[in-house]
C-alpha positions in Angstrom: 69.6 -97.7 148.5 67.2 -99.8 146.3 64.9 -102.2 148.1 64.7 -105.9 147.3 61.3 -105.2 145.7 62.9 -102.6 143.4 65.6 -105.0 142.5 63.0 -107.7 141.7 61.0 -105.2 139.5 64.2 -104.3 137.6 65.0 -107.9 137.1 61.5 -108.6 135.8 61.7 -105.8 133.4 65.0 -107.1 132.1 64.0 -110.7 131.8 60.4 -110.2 130.6 59.0 -106.9 129.3 62.1 -105.2 128.1 61.7 -101.5 127.1 61.4 -101.1 123.4 64.8 -99.5 123.0 66.5 -102.6 124.5 65.0 -105.2 122.2 67.8 -106.0 119.8 65.5 -107.1 116.9 67.4 -106.6 113.6 65.8 -104.9 110.6 64.5 -108.0 108.7 65.6 -106.4 105.4 69.2 -106.7 106.7 68.8 -110.4 107.8 71.1 -111.8 105.0 73.9 -109.5 106.1 73.3 -110.4 109.8 73.5 -114.1 108.9 77.0 -113.7 107.3 78.3 -111.6 110.2 77.1 -114.1 112.7 78.9 -116.9 110.8 82.1 -114.9 110.8 81.9 -114.2 114.5 81.2 -117.8 115.4 84.1 -119.1 113.3 86.5 -116.6 114.8 85.4 -117.3 118.3 86.0 -121.0 117.7 89.6 -120.2 116.6 90.2 -118.2 119.8 88.8 -121.0 122.0 91.0 -123.5 120.2 94.2 -121.7 121.1 93.1 -120.5 124.5 95.6 -122.7 126.3 98.4 -122.3 123.8 101.9 -121.9 125.3 103.4 -120.2 122.2 103.8 -116.5 122.9 103.1 -115.4 119.3 100.0 -117.5 119.1 98.6 -115.9 122.3 99.5 -112.4 121.0 97.6 -113.0 117.7 94.7 -114.6 119.5 94.3 -111.6 121.8 94.2 -109.3 118.8 91.6 -111.5 117.1 89.5 -111.6 120.2 89.6 -107.8 120.4 88.5 -107.7 116.8 85.7 -110.1 117.5 84.4 -107.9 120.3 84.4 -104.9 117.9 82.5 -106.5 115.1 80.1 -108.2 117.5 79.4 -104.9 119.2 78.8 -103.2 115.9 76.4 -106.0 114.9 74.4 -105.5 118.2 74.3 -101.7 117.8 73.2 -101.9 114.2 70.6 -104.5 115.0 69.2 -102.1 117.5 69.1 -99.3 114.9 72.2 -97.4 116.2 74.4 -97.2 113.1 76.0 -93.9 114.2 77.4 -95.5 117.4 78.7 -98.4 115.4 80.9 -96.2 113.3 83.3 -95.8 116.3 83.7 -99.6 116.4 84.4 -99.7 112.6 87.1 -97.0 113.3 88.7 -99.2 116.0 88.8 -102.2 113.7 90.4 -100.0 111.1 93.1 -98.8 113.5 93.8 -102.4 114.6 94.1 -103.5 111.0 96.6 -100.8 109.9 98.7 -101.4 113.0 98.8 -105.1 112.3 99.7 -104.4 108.7 102.5 -102.3 109.9 103.7 -104.9 112.4 103.7 -107.4 109.6 105.9 -105.2 107.5 108.9 -105.7 109.8 111.6 -108.2 108.7 111.5 -109.7 112.2 107.8 -109.8 113.1 108.5 -111.4 116.5 110.7 -108.4 117.5 108.1 -106.0 116.2 105.5 -107.9 118.3 107.7 -107.4 121.4 107.9 -103.7 120.8 104.1 -103.6 120.3 103.6 -105.4 123.6 106.2 -103.3 125.5 104.3 -100.2 124.4 101.1 -101.7 125.5 102.5 -102.3 129.1 103.8 -98.7 129.0 100.4 -97.4 128.1 98.8 -99.4 130.9 101.1 -97.8 133.5 100.8 -94.3 132.1 97.0 -94.7 132.2 97.3 -95.8 135.8 99.5 -92.9 136.7 96.9 -90.5 135.2 94.1 -92.2 137.0 96.0 -91.9 140.3 96.6 -88.2 139.7 92.9 -87.8 139.1 92.1 -89.6 142.3 94.6 -87.5 144.3 92.8 -84.4 142.9 89.6 -85.8 144.4 91.2 -86.1 147.8 92.0 -89.8 147.7 95.0 -91.4 149.5 98.4 -90.6 148.1 101.8 -92.4 148.1 100.2 -95.8 148.2 102.4 -98.8 147.3 100.7 -99.2 144.0 101.4 -95.5 143.1 105.0 -96.0 144.0 105.1 -99.1 141.8 103.6 -97.3 138.9 106.0 -94.5 139.1 108.9 -96.9 139.3 107.7 -98.7 136.2 107.5 -95.4 134.2 110.8 -94.0 135.5 112.9 -97.2 135.2 111.3 -99.5 132.7 109.7 -97.3 130.0 112.6 -95.0 129.1 112.5 -96.1 125.4 109.1 -94.3 125.0 110.1 -91.1 126.8 110.5 -87.9 124.8 112.6 -84.9 125.8 111.0 -83.0 128.6 109.4 -79.7 127.7 110.9 -76.4 128.8 108.2 -76.0 131.5 109.1 -79.4 133.0 106.3 -81.4 131.6 107.3 -85.0 130.8 106.4 -86.2 127.3 105.8 -89.7 126.0 105.5 -91.3 122.6 101.9 -91.5 121.5 102.2 -94.6 119.4 104.3 -97.8 119.3 105.2 -97.2 115.6 105.9 -93.5 115.7 103.3 -93.0 113.0 99.8 -91.6 113.0 96.8 -93.6 111.8 96.8 -91.5 108.6 100.5 -92.3 108.0 99.8 -96.0 108.6 96.9 -95.9 106.1 99.1 -94.1 103.6 101.9 -96.7 104.0 99.6 -99.7 103.7 100.0 -101.9 100.7 96.2 -101.9 100.3 95.1 -98.8 98.2 91.7 -98.9 99.9 93.1 -97.8 103.3 93.3 -94.1 102.5 89.7 -93.9 101.2 88.6 -95.9 104.2 90.5 -93.5 106.5 88.7 -90.5 104.9 85.3 -92.1 105.4 85.9 -93.2 109.0 87.9 -90.2 110.2 86.3 -87.4 108.2 82.9 -88.2 106.7 81.8 -90.2 109.8 83.7 -88.1 112.3 80.5 -86.4 113.3 79.0 -89.7 114.3 82.0 -90.7 116.3 82.2 -87.4 118.2 78.4 -86.7 118.4 78.6 -83.3 116.9 75.6 -81.2 116.0 75.7 -82.6 112.5 74.6 -86.0 113.9 71.2 -84.6 114.9 70.7 -82.8 111.5 71.7 -86.0 109.8 69.2 -88.0 111.7 66.4 -85.8 110.6 67.4 -86.1 106.9 67.8 -89.9 107.1 64.4 -90.3 108.6 62.9 -88.0 106.0 64.7 -90.0 103.2 63.1 -93.3 104.3 59.6 -91.7 104.5 59.9 -90.1 101.0 61.0 -93.3 99.4 58.3 -95.4 101.1 55.6 -92.9 100.1 56.8 -92.8 96.5 56.7 -96.6 96.2 53.4 -96.8 97.9 51.8 -95.0 95.0 53.1 -97.4 92.4 50.7 -100.3 91.4 52.1 -103.8 91.7 54.5 -103.0 94.7 53.6 -105.5 97.4 53.4 -104.2 101.0 56.2 -106.5 102.2 58.7 -104.6 100.0 58.0 -101.4 101.9 60.0 -99.6 102.9 63.2 -100.3 101.0 66.6 -100.1 102.6 67.3 -96.4 102.7 68.2 -93.7 105.3 69.6 -95.0 108.5 69.1 -98.7 107.5 71.2 -98.0 104.4 74.0 -96.5 106.6 73.7 -99.6 108.8 74.4 -101.9 105.9 77.4 -99.8 104.9 78.8 -99.6 108.5 78.3 -103.3 109.3 79.6 -104.4 105.9 82.7 -102.3 106.3 83.3 -103.4 109.9 83.0 -107.1 109.0 85.3 -106.8 105.9 87.9 -104.9 108.0 87.7 -107.6 110.6 88.3 -110.4 108.1 91.3 -108.5 106.7 92.6 -108.1 110.3 92.3 -111.8 110.7 94.4 -112.3 107.6 97.2 -110.2 109.3 97.5 -112.7 112.2 99.7 -115.5 110.9 99.9 -117.4 114.2 96.2 -118.2 114.4 94.3 -120.5 111.9 92.9 -118.7 108.9 89.6 -119.5 107.1 90.6 -118.5 103.6 88.0 -120.6 101.7 85.2 -119.5 104.0 86.4 -115.9 103.9 86.0 -115.7 100.2 82.4 -117.0 100.5 81.6 -114.5 103.3 83.1 -111.7 101.3 81.1 -112.6 98.1 77.9 -112.7 100.1 78.6 -109.4 101.8 79.5 -107.7 98.5 76.4 -109.2 96.7 74.1 -108.0 99.5 75.6 -104.5 99.8 75.8 -104.2 96.0 72.1 -104.8 95.7 71.6 -101.8 97.9 73.9 -99.6 95.8 76.8 -99.9 98.3 79.7 -101.6 96.6 82.1 -103.0 99.1 85.8 -103.3 97.9 88.0 -106.0 99.4 
């Protein structure tokens, strides 16, 4: 067990001399993008706070989704500020999944009923996850047949039948894997926005290595570092290039711009899919214009 002196030392390191990897200092070349993202986050958080005590069921549901999206884009901003664009790709992917699910939910003639189905599936997933956690604990020799375990089993057996699939021949119980009955690819293909399929391909194919930390991630890191160094060295030999312009946005920083731009645009589009919370349409257009202008300057056009 750590001593009080060790705890004090850890606290001092956290509050004072943070290790270099923990200092979330954004790349100053990306500051205009960080400024926009921060404005979006603050505005969205104000909306969530304004409806925190709302009694309307649909307002609360949409505010929960908005809050989840805020956490996603905020986390992506922190990671990219710390130079970890590859980890932020998983958050952009989560925002994309939230977006296509909300688009599909909004396609129902009765959105309120679709929301109820979505929420019922959420409760089902909670109890299924608890059941699997309990099974894991039992495998580790923990107590069995606790009141909570019995309650979880009762919920699954008697209140989640609508999500149960035919039992396999070997007796294994099967459950639906999504509330909509569609995969994320299918939701992207059925979206009214033609950008969803290309976005899906980028997030789930081109950036899959980053999400799953495959060997390609490490090879990619070497190339990205090399790319920035080559560009910086080339410009350093050109007369008239001032030192503050070096290095330009390239390599990992360039990927950071693309990832954070996409995550923020996906979040703003998610916000648009939530009719029961206040929208910021006029500000959204301004934010989008600034993001597209900044990304476009770096050779990374961002489509709405």
